[in-house]
N, C-alpha and C positions, 0 to 999 in steps of 0.2 A: 653563865653564858654557854651557848652551844657553838663549838668551834670544830672545823674540819680542815683537812688538807686535800686539795683537788688539783687537777691539771689546769695550768694557765697557759697563756700564749707562748711563754718562754720557759715553762717548767712549773714545779709545784708552787701553789699559792695558798694562803690561809684565808678561809672564809668564815663568816659568822652567820647565824640565822637570826633575822630580825623580823618579827611579826609574820612569820611564815615565808619570808623571802630570804634569798641568799645574797650576801654582800661581800665584796672583796675589800678586806681591811686596808690594804696598802694603797688602794685608790684614794682613800681619805687621809691617810697618814703614812708617808713614806719613811718616817723615822722608826716605825715599829720594827721589832726583830722579824727576820724573814722566815724563821722556822718556828713551828709550834713548840718545839722543845725549849727554845730560848724564851718564848713568851711565857710558858709555864714556869720556867725557872725563876722568872722575875715576878710571878704572881704572888701575892695580891697587889704589890706596889704598882704594877703596870695596869691593873684592871681599869682605872678611870680613863686612861688614854685609849685602851682597846674599846671600851664601851662608847666613848665619844666618836671613835672612828666608825664603829658599827652604825651609829645613828646618822652620820654624815654621808656614808658611802652609798653610791647608787646600786640598785639591784643588778645582779648579773643578767646579761642580755639573753643567755641561753643556759639550760642545765649543764652541769659539768660533764665533759666528755669522759672523764675518768675520776673516780674517787680513790684516793690512796687510803691506807690505814691512817688514823689521826697522827700516829707516830710511825712514819714509813720505815725507819731503820733503827729500831730500839737497840741500845747496847745490851740490855738483858731482857730476856723473855723467861720469866720465872713462873712456874705452874705448880698448882697444888692438887694432889690427887685425893680422892675419898674424903671430900670436905663437906658433904651432905650426908647426914646420918642414914637417911632412907636410901641413898645411892650405895653406900657401903653395904647396907643390908641386902640389896638386890644382887650385888656381886658376890655375896657370901663372905665379905671381908669383915674383920673386927673393926670396931670404932678405934681409930688411931689415937694414941695418947699424945703424940706430937705430930705436927704437919708432915705429910708425905710430899716431898719436894722433888721436882724434876725441871728440866729446861727444854726449850725449843731453839733451833737455829734461826738466825735472822732471815734466811731464805724461805722460811715458812710464811712470812707476812704478806698478806694481800689485803685489798680494800673491798669496800661495798661494791657489789655487782661484778667483781672479778671472779673467774671460774676456779672452783676447786678441782684439781686434776686427780683422777684416780690412777695411781701408779700401777704399771704392769706387774710389779713385784708383790702386790697385795690383793687379796680377794675378800678382805674383811675390813673395809674402811668404815668407821663408825663416826657418829655425830656427837657433839657435846656442847650444849649452850652454856656460856659462862659470862659472869660479870667480870670485867677487866678493870683493874686499878692502874692509873698512870701516876708515877711519882713526880712530884714537882720540886720539893725541897729535899735535897739529898741528905745523907747522914749515915752514921754507924752507931750501933748501940742505942737505938731509939727506944725510948720507953713507950709502952702501950698507951699510956695516958696522953702522950704527946704525938702519937703516930698520925692522927688525922691531919695535923698541921703539915705533914709531909706528902699528903695526897693532892695532886693537881686536879684530878677529875676521874670520871668513870666513863666507860664505853662498853659496847657489846663485843663479845668475842666468841669464836667457835674453835674449840680445841679438837680438830679433826684427828682421828687416831686409827692407825693400822693395827688392829687387834692381833692379827697373826704374827706381827713382829713384836708388839708390846708383850704379849702373853706366850706366844708359841716358840720363840727362839730360846736357845739354851741360856739359862740365867735370866731371861726376860730382857727386852731391849726397849725400855721406856723412852729413852732419848731418841733412838732411831725410829721407833714406832710412831712417835709424835712429830717427827721432823722431816717428813717428806715435803718437797716443795709445795707451797700453797696451803699448808695445813694449819695456818693461823690467821684466818680472816678476822679483821677488826673494823669497827666503825658503825655507821658512817660518821657520827658525831662524837666528840668528847664533850661531856657536860661537866663544867667546872665544879670543884668540890664545895664551893660556897653555896651551891644550889641544894645541898643536902645537909641533914642534921643526923649524926649517928644516934642510935644504931640504924644501919641501913636495912630497910625492909622493903624490897622491891619484887614484884612479880616477875618471873623469868620463864620463858617459853621457847621451845624448839618446835618448829613446824617444818615438815619435809613433804613437799609436793601436796600441800593442802591438808595434811594430817598432823594434828598436834601429838607429838610423841614425848615431850617433856613439858611439865607444867608445875611450877613450884614457886617458892618465895625465898629470897636470900636470908630471911630470918632463920632458915633451916641450916645455915652454915655452922659447922662444928667449931671452927676457929674463925673469929671475926677478922675483918680487915686490919684492925689495930693490932690484934694478936699476931697476925701473920707478918706484918711489917716489923714488929719488935723481934720476932723469932728470926727472921731472915737477916736482919741487920746485926745480929750477933756475929754473923759469918762474913757477910759481904757489905761493902759500902754501896748503898743505894744512891743512884744518880738521877738527875732530872731526865725524864723520858723513859726510864725503865718501866716495863709493864709487868703486871702480876695477874695471871689467870687464877681466879679464886676457887675453882672447882665446879663440878657439874651436878645437877639434880638427878633424880631417878628417871628411868625411861630410856636409857641408852640401848642401842640396837643389839649389842651382844647379849643383853639380859632378857631380851624378848623371846617368846616361844611361838613360832620359830624366830631366829634372829632376823633383825632388819638392818641390813647394811646399806650404805649409800650406793647408788647406781647411776650410770650416765643418764642424763635427762632429768634427774631430780633437781629441785630447787629448795635449798635450805635457808630457813629464816630464823634468826635469833631475835626475839623481841623482849625487851626489858622495860618495865614501867618507868616513865619519865626520862628515858634515854633514847629509845627509838627502836628501829628494826634494821638489822644487818641481813642482807640477802645475797646469796651466792649460788649461781648455777653449778651443777656438777657435770663434768665432762671426763672422757677417757683421755689419758695423757698420750702424747704422740709417741708411738712405739718405734719410729724410724731410728 
């Protein structure tokens, strides 16, 4: 199924896509959980009720006025660096023997069509198209062979990065360079995991203002989704609604000659096969 969180008359609502139309699940079944996290935590047991509601619900009268990220307030935003071999090569880094892990703050999260704000503190804001995994069934010490059972679904993500903070500050500031407000767009849809069969091999592309700057396939991942879940769950308990950015392919702005960073007026689009396109305009942050 294709599920999303959008603005409703009184707050966020959960919608599904049915035959190209958007439907409000709770119009057809008020007993369903009100948050997508709760729906995903109960998946696949709740799937029949959700599918029935999607079939009975009437189409939305108008397009959503606001798209939230599918998980608007994730408890954890875990990110993987240097997870495409060709991206590691373009940055001059060695192929990592273990995943390179960092996090983003929850204030980075925005949805489809919401603006990415260029902070006044950075002059090197870069783009990174990413496949994002949403956890459904939580757990600790998850085996790689069982890990796909803990995946709720997949969505498009954009790991916006201030390179002058990530690379240029003393000791490097990966967390801060990746955590300016609006630096984690996600969406618009979450596609449930039962729509996929591992290994996941999906075309992934970043287009900025009409120019394709990244174009690859997730088969190039150094560490698979299952390996990442097993590795991370050695350390932290994964919970429903946690999100995992799985890394970006080659073509990032800092590796180009000359470098190509985001600027006000750009429109960034992350397109992933079978999932959709996440679009965000780029603006200058308010300096007042």
